[in-house]
All heavy atoms as TSV, in Angstrom:
chain	resi	resn	atom	element	x	y	z
A	1	MET	N	N	39.399	91.808	-91.103
A	1	MET	CA	C	38.210	91.694	-91.945
A	1	MET	C	C	38.663	91.692	-93.404
A	1	MET	O	O	39.498	92.487	-93.804
A	1	MET	CB	C	37.270	92.880	-91.681
A	1	MET	CG	C	36.026	92.875	-92.526
A	1	MET	SD	S	34.868	94.230	-92.236
A	1	MET	CE	C	34.406	93.977	-90.557
A	2	SER	N	N	38.097	90.781	-94.192
A	2	SER	CA	C	38.492	90.704	-95.590
A	2	SER	C	C	37.908	91.888	-96.384
A	2	SER	O	O	36.912	92.489	-95.989
A	2	SER	CB	C	38.005	89.392	-96.204
A	2	SER	OG	O	36.612	89.435	-96.434
A	3	TRP	N	N	38.557	92.156	-97.515
A	3	TRP	CA	C	38.104	93.261	-98.356
A	3	TRP	C	C	36.692	93.015	-98.842
A	3	TRP	O	O	35.850	93.905	-98.825
A	3	TRP	CB	C	39.055	93.448	-99.542
A	3	TRP	CG	C	38.677	94.608	-100.391
A	3	TRP	CD1	C	39.091	95.892	-100.241
A	3	TRP	CD2	C	37.760	94.608	-101.504
A	3	TRP	NE1	N	38.502	96.687	-101.190
A	3	TRP	CE2	C	37.677	95.932	-101.981
A	3	TRP	CE3	C	37.010	93.632	-102.129
A	3	TRP	CZ2	C	36.885	96.294	-103.068
A	3	TRP	CZ3	C	36.214	93.992	-103.210
A	3	TRP	CH2	C	36.160	95.306	-103.665
A	4	TRP	N	N	36.401	91.791	-99.282
A	4	TRP	CA	C	35.072	91.477	-99.822
A	4	TRP	C	C	33.983	91.667	-98.784
A	4	TRP	O	O	32.909	92.170	-99.079
A	4	TRP	CB	C	35.027	90.053	-100.379
A	4	TRP	CG	C	35.652	89.966	-101.742
A	4	TRP	CD1	C	36.858	89.423	-102.046
A	4	TRP	CD2	C	35.120	90.480	-102.960
A	4	TRP	NE1	N	37.102	89.560	-103.382
A	4	TRP	CE2	C	36.055	90.206	-103.974
A	4	TRP	CE3	C	33.950	91.147	-103.300
A	4	TRP	CZ2	C	35.845	90.568	-105.299
A	4	TRP	CZ3	C	33.742	91.504	-104.630
A	4	TRP	CH2	C	34.684	91.214	-105.609
A	5	LYS	N	N	34.262	91.247	-97.550
A	5	LYS	CA	C	33.269	91.394	-96.493
A	5	LYS	C	C	33.028	92.867	-96.183
A	5	LYS	O	O	31.882	93.315	-96.101
A	5	LYS	CB	C	33.715	90.663	-95.227
A	5	LYS	CG	C	32.699	90.726	-94.114
A	5	LYS	CD	C	33.131	89.914	-92.909
A	5	LYS	CE	C	32.078	90.016	-91.817
A	5	LYS	NZ	N	32.458	89.261	-90.633
A	6	ALA	N	N	34.104	93.638	-96.031
A	6	ALA	CA	C	33.976	95.069	-95.729
A	6	ALA	C	C	33.287	95.816	-96.868
A	6	ALA	O	O	32.386	96.631	-96.642
A	6	ALA	CB	C	35.349	95.671	-95.448
A	7	ALA	N	N	33.681	95.528	-98.102
A	7	ALA	CA	C	33.077	96.186	-99.259
A	7	ALA	C	C	31.611	95.784	-99.403
A	7	ALA	O	O	30.759	96.612	-99.743
A	7	ALA	CB	C	33.853	95.843	-100.530
A	8	GLY	N	N	31.307	94.525	-99.129
A	8	GLY	CA	C	29.925	94.051	-99.206
A	8	GLY	C	C	29.030	94.718	-98.174
A	8	GLY	O	O	27.884	95.094	-98.475
A	9	ILE	N	N	29.537	94.873	-96.961
A	9	ILE	CA	C	28.768	95.555	-95.915
A	9	ILE	C	C	28.493	96.995	-96.315
A	9	ILE	O	O	27.373	97.489	-96.193
A	9	ILE	CB	C	29.505	95.484	-94.564
A	9	ILE	CG1	C	29.487	94.048	-94.034
A	9	ILE	CG2	C	28.896	96.440	-93.545
A	9	ILE	CD1	C	30.399	93.807	-92.847
A	10	ARG	N	N	29.523	97.677	-96.812
A	10	ARG	CA	C	29.337	99.072	-97.257
A	10	ARG	C	C	28.334	99.149	-98.401
A	10	ARG	O	O	27.480	100.038	-98.435
A	10	ARG	CB	C	30.666	99.673	-97.712
A	10	ARG	CG	C	31.535	100.106	-96.584
A	10	ARG	CD	C	32.788	100.766	-97.140
A	10	ARG	NE	N	33.587	101.268	-96.045
A	10	ARG	CZ	C	34.136	102.465	-96.053
A	10	ARG	NH1	N	34.008	103.268	-97.085
A	10	ARG	NH2	N	34.850	102.864	-95.021
A	11	ALA	N	N	28.441	98.244	-99.356
A	11	ALA	CA	C	27.543	98.262	-100.509
A	11	ALA	C	C	26.103	97.998	-100.072
A	11	ALA	O	O	25.172	98.664	-100.543
A	11	ALA	CB	C	27.990	97.230	-101.545
A	12	LEU	N	N	25.902	97.045	-99.169
A	12	LEU	CA	C	24.557	96.740	-98.677
A	12	LEU	C	C	23.947	97.944	-97.952
A	12	LEU	O	O	22.781	98.274	-98.158
A	12	LEU	CB	C	24.579	95.523	-97.752
A	12	LEU	CG	C	23.238	95.091	-97.187
A	12	LEU	CD1	C	22.268	94.733	-98.316
A	12	LEU	CD2	C	23.416	93.920	-96.244
A	13	LYS	N	N	24.752	98.620	-97.146
A	13	LYS	CA	C	24.263	99.820	-96.459
A	13	LYS	C	C	23.877	100.893	-97.471
A	13	LYS	O	O	22.853	101.563	-97.324
A	13	LYS	CB	C	25.332	100.367	-95.507
A	13	LYS	CG	C	25.528	99.527	-94.272
A	13	LYS	CD	C	26.610	100.139	-93.385
A	13	LYS	CE	C	26.833	99.329	-92.133
A	13	LYS	NZ	N	27.874	99.912	-91.266
A	14	THR	N	N	24.696	101.043	-98.506
A	14	THR	CA	C	24.409	102.036	-99.539
A	14	THR	C	C	23.130	101.698	-100.284
A	14	THR	O	O	22.303	102.577	-100.566
A	14	THR	CB	C	25.590	102.138	-100.529
A	14	THR	OG1	O	26.764	102.515	-99.798
A	14	THR	CG2	C	25.320	103.156	-101.621
A	15	VAL	N	N	22.933	100.422	-100.610
A	15	VAL	CA	C	21.715	99.981	-101.298
A	15	VAL	C	C	20.484	100.305	-100.449
A	15	VAL	O	O	19.492	100.853	-100.942
A	15	VAL	CB	C	21.783	98.470	-101.618
A	15	VAL	CG1	C	20.424	97.926	-102.030
A	15	VAL	CG2	C	22.809	98.203	-102.712
A	16	CYS	N	N	20.545	99.985	-99.160
A	16	CYS	CA	C	19.411	100.248	-98.265
A	16	CYS	C	C	19.128	101.743	-98.135
A	16	CYS	O	O	17.972	102.169	-98.178
A	16	CYS	CB	C	19.678	99.639	-96.890
A	16	CYS	SG	S	19.700	97.844	-96.900
A	17	GLN	N	N	20.178	102.532	-97.981
A	17	GLN	CA	C	20.001	103.983	-97.855
A	17	GLN	C	C	19.392	104.565	-99.124
A	17	GLN	O	O	18.516	105.430	-99.068
A	17	GLN	CB	C	21.343	104.657	-97.559
A	17	GLN	CG	C	21.870	104.347	-96.180
A	17	GLN	CD	C	23.324	104.751	-96.009
A	17	GLN	OE1	O	24.039	105.026	-96.978
A	17	GLN	NE2	N	23.768	104.780	-94.768
A	18	THR	N	N	19.837	104.096	-100.280
A	18	THR	CA	C	19.300	104.585	-101.548
A	18	THR	C	C	17.836	104.204	-101.708
A	18	THR	O	O	17.014	105.012	-102.142
A	18	THR	CB	C	20.126	104.037	-102.727
A	18	THR	OG1	O	21.487	104.436	-102.552
A	18	THR	CG2	C	19.606	104.558	-104.055
A	19	ALA	N	N	17.497	102.970	-101.336
A	19	ALA	CA	C	16.106	102.525	-101.430
A	19	ALA	C	C	15.211	103.372	-100.533
A	19	ALA	O	O	14.144	103.831	-100.957
A	19	ALA	CB	C	15.985	101.052	-101.054
A	20	ILE	N	N	15.643	103.620	-99.310
A	20	ILE	CA	C	14.858	104.441	-98.383
A	20	ILE	C	C	14.677	105.855	-98.920
A	20	ILE	O	O	13.580	106.412	-98.894
A	20	ILE	CB	C	15.508	104.450	-96.994
A	20	ILE	CG1	C	15.389	103.074	-96.349
A	20	ILE	CG2	C	14.883	105.517	-96.095
A	20	ILE	CD1	C	16.255	102.878	-95.120
A	21	ALA	N	N	15.749	106.426	-99.435
A	21	ALA	CA	C	15.670	107.786	-99.978
A	21	ALA	C	C	14.769	107.853	-101.201
A	21	ALA	O	O	13.983	108.795	-101.362
A	21	ALA	CB	C	17.060	108.290	-100.324
A	22	THR	N	N	14.849	106.846	-102.069
A	22	THR	CA	C	14.039	106.840	-103.277
A	22	THR	C	C	12.567	106.627	-102.953
A	22	THR	O	O	11.694	107.287	-103.520
A	22	THR	CB	C	14.535	105.744	-104.246
A	22	THR	OG1	O	15.938	105.910	-104.451
A	22	THR	CG2	C	13.846	105.839	-105.577
A	23	ILE	N	N	12.279	105.717	-102.031
A	23	ILE	CA	C	10.895	105.490	-101.610
A	23	ILE	C	C	10.334	106.754	-100.961
A	23	ILE	O	O	9.176	107.113	-101.162
A	23	ILE	CB	C	10.806	104.291	-100.650
A	23	ILE	CG1	C	11.099	103.005	-101.402
A	23	ILE	CG2	C	9.437	104.217	-99.975
A	23	ILE	CD1	C	11.323	101.798	-100.508
A	24	GLY	N	N	11.161	107.457	-100.220
A	24	GLY	CA	C	10.737	108.669	-99.523
A	24	GLY	C	C	10.338	109.812	-100.432
A	24	GLY	O	O	9.695	110.764	-99.990
A	25	THR	N	N	10.681	109.725	-101.715
A	25	THR	CA	C	10.309	110.799	-102.637
A	25	THR	C	C	8.865	110.709	-103.100
A	25	THR	O	O	8.331	111.659	-103.657
A	25	THR	CB	C	11.230	110.814	-103.877
A	25	THR	OG1	O	11.083	109.584	-104.580
A	25	THR	CG2	C	12.678	111.027	-103.475
A	26	ALA	N	N	8.216	109.568	-102.870
A	26	ALA	CA	C	6.808	109.398	-103.268
A	26	ALA	C	C	5.902	109.925	-102.162
A	26	ALA	O	O	6.195	109.791	-100.978
A	26	ALA	CB	C	6.504	107.930	-103.531
A	27	ALA	N	N	4.802	110.524	-102.564
A	27	ALA	CA	C	3.857	111.073	-101.591
A	27	ALA	C	C	3.152	109.960	-100.814
A	27	ALA	O	O	2.946	110.072	-99.612
A	27	ALA	CB	C	2.833	111.962	-102.287
A	28	VAL	N	N	2.793	108.899	-101.488
A	28	VAL	CA	C	2.160	107.743	-100.848
A	28	VAL	C	C	2.781	106.462	-101.414
A	28	VAL	O	O	3.334	106.465	-102.511
A	28	VAL	CB	C	0.627	107.723	-101.071
A	28	VAL	CG1	C	-0.053	108.885	-100.378
A	28	VAL	CG2	C	0.289	107.707	-102.542
A	29	MET	N	N	2.673	105.365	-100.683
A	29	MET	CA	C	3.292	104.105	-101.106
A	29	MET	C	C	2.773	103.632	-102.469
A	29	MET	O	O	3.496	102.991	-103.225
A	29	MET	CB	C	3.048	103.011	-100.065
A	29	MET	CG	C	3.862	103.176	-98.807
A	29	MET	SD	S	5.644	103.110	-99.076
A	29	MET	CE	C	5.876	101.373	-99.360
A	30	ALA	N	N	1.535	103.947	-102.793
A	30	ALA	CA	C	0.980	103.523	-104.080
A	30	ALA	C	C	1.667	104.212	-105.254
A	30	ALA	O	O	1.590	103.734	-106.381
A	30	ALA	CB	C	-0.520	103.806	-104.122
A	31	GLN	N	N	2.342	105.328	-104.991
A	31	GLN	CA	C	3.010	106.071	-106.065
A	31	GLN	C	C	4.480	105.701	-106.225
A	31	GLN	O	O	5.162	106.264	-107.063
A	31	GLN	CB	C	2.897	107.568	-105.811
A	31	GLN	CG	C	1.485	108.100	-105.908
A	31	GLN	CD	C	1.434	109.596	-105.615
A	31	GLN	OE1	O	2.333	110.154	-104.996
A	31	GLN	NE2	N	0.377	110.241	-106.062
A	32	VAL	N	N	4.968	104.777	-105.426
A	32	VAL	CA	C	6.377	104.390	-105.502
A	32	VAL	C	C	6.635	103.659	-106.815
A	32	VAL	O	O	5.935	102.709	-107.157
A	32	VAL	CB	C	6.774	103.494	-104.309
A	32	VAL	CG1	C	8.194	102.992	-104.473
A	32	VAL	CG2	C	6.616	104.243	-102.999
A	33	ASP	N	N	7.621	104.112	-107.552
A	33	ASP	CA	C	8.042	103.438	-108.782
A	33	ASP	C	C	9.092	102.401	-108.375
A	33	ASP	O	O	10.271	102.715	-108.222
A	33	ASP	CB	C	8.622	104.462	-109.764
A	33	ASP	CG	C	9.032	103.850	-111.085
A	33	ASP	OD1	O	9.105	102.608	-111.180
A	33	ASP	OD2	O	9.277	104.623	-112.027
A	34	TRP	N	N	8.642	101.158	-108.164
A	34	TRP	CA	C	9.504	100.124	-107.615
A	34	TRP	C	C	10.662	99.770	-108.550
A	34	TRP	O	O	11.743	99.409	-108.077
A	34	TRP	CB	C	8.686	98.892	-107.256
A	34	TRP	CG	C	7.764	99.183	-106.107
A	34	TRP	CD1	C	6.419	99.356	-106.162
A	34	TRP	CD2	C	8.134	99.403	-104.743
A	34	TRP	NE1	N	5.924	99.663	-104.905
A	34	TRP	CE2	C	6.959	99.690	-104.015
A	34	TRP	CE3	C	9.349	99.385	-104.056
A	34	TRP	CZ2	C	6.966	99.954	-102.657
A	34	TRP	CZ3	C	9.353	99.642	-102.695
A	34	TRP	CH2	C	8.178	99.912	-102.012
A	35	MET	N	N	10.473	99.868	-109.845
A	35	MET	CA	C	11.584	99.608	-110.779
A	35	MET	C	C	12.663	100.672	-110.633
A	35	MET	O	O	13.851	100.367	-110.711
A	35	MET	CB	C	11.078	99.537	-112.221
A	35	MET	CG	C	10.378	98.236	-112.556
A	35	MET	SD	S	11.371	96.756	-112.207
A	35	MET	CE	C	12.686	96.933	-113.378
A	36	MET	N	N	12.250	101.921	-110.410
A	36	MET	CA	C	13.223	102.985	-110.200
A	36	MET	C	C	13.975	102.760	-108.889
A	36	MET	O	O	15.191	102.949	-108.824
A	36	MET	CB	C	12.555	104.360	-110.181
A	36	MET	CG	C	13.557	105.496	-110.058
A	36	MET	SD	S	12.800	107.122	-109.989
A	36	MET	CE	C	12.161	107.109	-108.324
A	37	VAL	N	N	13.254	102.361	-107.844
A	37	VAL	CA	C	13.889	102.077	-106.552
A	37	VAL	C	C	14.925	100.971	-106.720
A	37	VAL	O	O	16.062	101.089	-106.265
A	37	VAL	CB	C	12.840	101.681	-105.486
A	37	VAL	CG1	C	13.508	101.179	-104.216
A	37	VAL	CG2	C	11.915	102.848	-105.177
A	38	LEU	N	N	14.537	99.894	-107.393
A	38	LEU	CA	C	15.439	98.764	-107.608
A	38	LEU	C	C	16.659	99.158	-108.427
A	38	LEU	O	O	17.798	98.873	-108.042
A	38	LEU	CB	C	14.688	97.621	-108.288
A	38	LEU	CG	C	15.521	96.381	-108.600
A	38	LEU	CD1	C	16.005	95.728	-107.318
A	38	LEU	CD2	C	14.719	95.403	-109.431
A	39	SER	N	N	16.440	99.835	-109.546
A	39	SER	CA	C	17.570	100.177	-110.409
A	39	SER	C	C	18.506	101.184	-109.751
A	39	SER	O	O	19.731	101.048	-109.843
A	39	SER	CB	C	17.086	100.684	-111.771
A	39	SER	OG	O	16.373	101.888	-111.635
A	40	ALA	N	N	17.965	102.172	-109.066
A	40	ALA	CA	C	18.810	103.156	-108.383
A	40	ALA	C	C	19.600	102.495	-107.258
A	40	ALA	O	O	20.790	102.790	-107.055
A	40	ALA	CB	C	17.963	104.297	-107.834
A	41	SER	N	N	18.982	101.580	-106.542
A	41	SER	CA	C	19.643	100.901	-105.427
A	41	SER	C	C	20.756	99.976	-105.913
A	41	SER	O	O	21.848	99.954	-105.341
A	41	SER	CB	C	18.622	100.109	-104.615
A	41	SER	OG	O	17.652	100.976	-104.069
A	42	VAL	N	N	20.490	99.235	-106.975
A	42	VAL	CA	C	21.514	98.352	-107.534
A	42	VAL	C	C	22.689	99.168	-108.062
A	42	VAL	O	O	23.854	98.831	-107.814
A	42	VAL	CB	C	20.922	97.446	-108.640
A	42	VAL	CG1	C	22.019	96.722	-109.410
A	42	VAL	CG2	C	19.948	96.446	-108.032
A	43	LEU	N	N	22.404	100.241	-108.765
A	43	LEU	CA	C	23.469	101.102	-109.270
A	43	LEU	C	C	24.296	101.671	-108.124
A	43	LEU	O	O	25.529	101.702	-108.191
A	43	LEU	CB	C	22.892	102.239	-110.124
A	43	LEU	CG	C	23.910	103.237	-110.678
A	43	LEU	CD1	C	24.944	102.538	-111.552
A	43	LEU	CD2	C	23.210	104.333	-111.445
A	44	ALA	N	N	23.653	102.105	-107.065
A	44	ALA	CA	C	24.372	102.639	-105.905
A	44	ALA	C	C	25.275	101.568	-105.290
A	44	ALA	O	O	26.407	101.859	-104.883
A	44	ALA	CB	C	23.387	103.165	-104.872
A	45	GLY	N	N	24.797	100.329	-105.228
A	45	GLY	CA	C	25.609	99.235	-104.704
A	45	GLY	C	C	26.839	98.968	-105.556
A	45	GLY	O	O	27.938	98.767	-105.040
A	46	ILE	N	N	26.658	98.980	-106.858
A	46	ILE	CA	C	27.789	98.780	-107.780
A	46	ILE	C	C	28.796	99.906	-107.630
A	46	ILE	O	O	30.013	99.672	-107.559
A	46	ILE	CB	C	27.294	98.668	-109.232
A	46	ILE	CG1	C	26.497	97.368	-109.415
A	46	ILE	CG2	C	28.461	98.724	-110.226
A	46	ILE	CD1	C	25.725	97.283	-110.716
A	47	LEU	N	N	28.309	101.133	-107.567
A	47	LEU	CA	C	29.207	102.272	-107.402
A	47	LEU	C	C	29.949	102.209	-106.072
A	47	LEU	O	O	31.128	102.569	-105.988
A	47	LEU	CB	C	28.433	103.589	-107.517
A	47	LEU	CG	C	27.873	103.892	-108.905
A	47	LEU	CD1	C	27.004	105.145	-108.861
A	47	LEU	CD2	C	28.996	104.066	-109.902
A	48	SER	N	N	29.281	101.731	-105.035
A	48	SER	CA	C	29.935	101.573	-103.743
A	48	SER	C	C	31.081	100.571	-103.827
A	48	SER	O	O	32.174	100.814	-103.299
A	48	SER	CB	C	28.919	101.128	-102.690
A	48	SER	OG	O	29.558	100.870	-101.460
A	49	LEU	N	N	30.845	99.439	-104.493
A	49	LEU	CA	C	31.907	98.447	-104.654
A	49	LEU	C	C	33.080	99.013	-105.450
A	49	LEU	O	O	34.241	98.807	-105.092
A	49	LEU	CB	C	31.375	97.195	-105.346
A	49	LEU	CG	C	30.487	96.287	-104.495
A	49	LEU	CD1	C	29.900	95.174	-105.366
A	49	LEU	CD2	C	31.265	95.702	-103.336
A	50	LEU	N	N	32.779	99.744	-106.506
A	50	LEU	CA	C	33.852	100.336	-107.311
A	50	LEU	C	C	34.636	101.382	-106.512
A	50	LEU	O	O	35.862	101.464	-106.627
A	50	LEU	CB	C	33.272	100.958	-108.586
A	50	LEU	CG	C	32.703	99.960	-109.599
A	50	LEU	CD1	C	32.009	100.700	-110.746
A	50	LEU	CD2	C	33.801	99.051	-110.131
A	51	THR	N	N	33.946	102.148	-105.697
A	51	THR	CA	C	34.614	103.145	-104.855
A	51	THR	C	C	35.505	102.451	-103.826
A	51	THR	O	O	36.592	102.954	-103.502
A	51	THR	CB	C	33.573	104.031	-104.143
A	51	THR	OG1	O	32.773	104.674	-105.134
A	51	THR	CG2	C	34.234	105.072	-103.275
A	52	SER	N	N	35.078	101.302	-103.336
A	52	SER	CA	C	35.855	100.579	-102.330
A	52	SER	C	C	37.171	100.049	-102.876
A	52	SER	O	O	38.080	99.739	-102.101
A	52	SER	CB	C	35.028	99.415	-101.774
A	52	SER	OG	O	33.924	99.906	-101.048
A	53	ILE	N	N	37.292	99.944	-104.186
A	53	ILE	CA	C	38.547	99.492	-104.786
A	53	ILE	C	C	39.683	100.434	-104.399
A	53	ILE	O	O	40.819	100.009	-104.229
A	53	ILE	CB	C	38.414	99.372	-106.320
A	53	ILE	CG1	C	37.483	98.212	-106.656
A	53	ILE	CG2	C	39.774	99.174	-106.981
A	53	ILE	CD1	C	37.123	98.095	-108.119
A	54	GLY	N	N	39.343	101.707	-104.197
A	54	GLY	CA	C	40.351	102.697	-103.806
A	54	GLY	C	C	40.917	102.456	-102.424
A	54	GLY	O	O	41.931	103.040	-102.052
A	55	GLY	N	N	40.283	101.622	-101.649
A	55	GLY	CA	C	40.787	101.298	-100.314
A	55	GLY	C	C	39.709	101.453	-99.265
A	55	GLY	O	O	38.827	102.296	-99.386
A	56	LEU	N	N	39.821	100.625	-98.256
A	56	LEU	CA	C	38.892	100.659	-97.132
A	56	LEU	C	C	39.703	100.745	-95.843
A	56	LEU	O	O	40.547	99.885	-95.593
A	56	LEU	CB	C	38.018	99.395	-97.112
A	56	LEU	CG	C	37.080	99.200	-98.299
A	56	LEU	CD1	C	36.468	97.808	-98.266
A	56	LEU	CD2	C	35.995	100.248	-98.284
A	57	PRO	N	N	39.470	101.759	-95.027
A	57	PRO	CA	C	40.278	101.919	-93.819
A	57	PRO	C	C	40.127	100.769	-92.822
A	57	PRO	O	O	41.042	100.499	-92.052
A	57	PRO	CB	C	39.781	103.236	-93.223
A	57	PRO	CG	C	38.485	103.517	-93.866
A	57	PRO	CD	C	38.497	102.805	-95.184
A	58	GLU	N	N	38.990	100.068	-92.847
A	58	GLU	CA	C	38.787	98.991	-91.888
A	58	GLU	C	C	39.487	97.682	-92.291
A	58	GLU	O	O	39.545	96.750	-91.509
A	58	GLU	CB	C	37.297	98.753	-91.638
A	58	GLU	CG	C	36.503	98.370	-92.850
A	58	GLU	CD	C	35.878	99.546	-93.585
A	58	GLU	OE1	O	36.438	100.656	-93.579
A	58	GLU	OE2	O	34.809	99.361	-94.182
A	59	VAL	N	N	40.026	97.616	-93.504
A	59	VAL	CA	C	40.747	96.438	-93.953
A	59	VAL	C	C	42.216	96.633	-93.633
A	59	VAL	O	O	42.851	97.578	-94.084
A	59	VAL	CB	C	40.551	96.200	-95.471
A	59	VAL	CG1	C	41.379	95.014	-95.942
A	59	VAL	CG2	C	39.091	95.978	-95.777
A	60	THR	N	N	42.764	95.726	-92.832
A	60	THR	CA	C	44.141	95.895	-92.340
A	60	THR	C	C	45.146	94.989	-93.037
A	60	THR	O	O	46.217	94.738	-92.513
A	60	THR	CB	C	44.172	95.615	-90.820
A	60	THR	OG1	O	43.691	94.289	-90.602
A	60	THR	CG2	C	43.346	96.610	-90.059
A	61	GLU	N	N	44.816	94.485	-94.188
A	61	GLU	CA	C	45.727	93.584	-94.903
A	61	GLU	C	C	46.782	94.354	-95.645
A	61	GLU	O	O	46.656	95.372	-96.158
A	61	GLU	CB	C	44.937	92.710	-95.876
A	61	GLU	CG	C	44.019	91.775	-95.153
A	61	GLU	CD	C	43.174	90.953	-96.118
A	61	GLU	OE1	O	43.659	90.652	-97.227
A	61	GLU	OE2	O	42.063	90.616	-95.753
């Protein structure tokens, strides 16, 4: 598996997990701050990619 594919999968999972966690902090869906969800999720994805630079165990190259 290439580094980009493995890092992308990890980043996408992180983005989804962050979005779910951020949405879960609102009492009702009408109170969800969608800009906060988006910005927190994008930031988490970027941080995941940067963390992956340190190495990914599933990449065997």
